Steps between C-alpha positions, in 0.01 A plus 500: 500500500652828393434850616647794313786293368596337832411165640271508800645345810320204652403721793335752268314223319374342821393834646252536215310187597198605701386326816166683525231569242622229263285401202383174665416688821308764306301231316383358834428842649302626201301178486416513870395864475282430195326226701424740784772398745666780691846461643810668633846474348836413650402522867832555676358399838451140379777241462651514152303810396237303301411624151123507558319505837126434512419578862128425461590144397793465742714417199825601336613429145865473404586512129841337467751500219614145431868592459540722807305272732647173371180335378569131439509402134488855365797628310849448622761681698781682320818307425722789605555583867306190605591533868360851512174408324447178696549684829277790397210292368518246783485786751199646318324163526577475873370853556183421304429189712560692822272785392227253399526333841481834684201616295303181561598509867363856519167381358545599136412275208776486237475453123816471293459571128808396304607692191494177295121485516485836319778469241646227282364171373338401827308821556136510597244699312477830693129455572555146633780621728295791634199271551724263696629788715142608570400143586794472739405825672157363594623144564642555847819307415799621700767443236515429130737540205403552137769402253529439128461167334832365371447327170347560162202715597487846356268712704208258513522400865178503697474529877468124543834446325701697755814340639 
């Protein structure tokens, strides 16, 4: 990646990757709002600063990038600086598990929506994903994860086909 004739440093490249208001997060938020759900964003007083907090439902939704959060079977880790990346991603996974535990312990219901269910071959149809999120919100389940379907599907996954 070049900028005005010079190569960007890795640090500059990485600093451009957003952690809030990502496209997958915005898809979920817009869909929830269109369905009449009201929520708060990035509540700093909760463990892990969840992406979406639905206080009325006692629920939080985390939209996770498969690379940064080490989702099993999605993508691969870089071949360069493997020690750095393994340590970083493993620590992210540990932090995620701890935050999930603390949220559930505090009485919150937790939904994890993985990036792979919104992009790539295993993605869900947006309406099916948003219907599944709505169904989870009224289900009373304490914890659930929505992830993409690895395989030959191309956006035709229905709610019943979820991993």
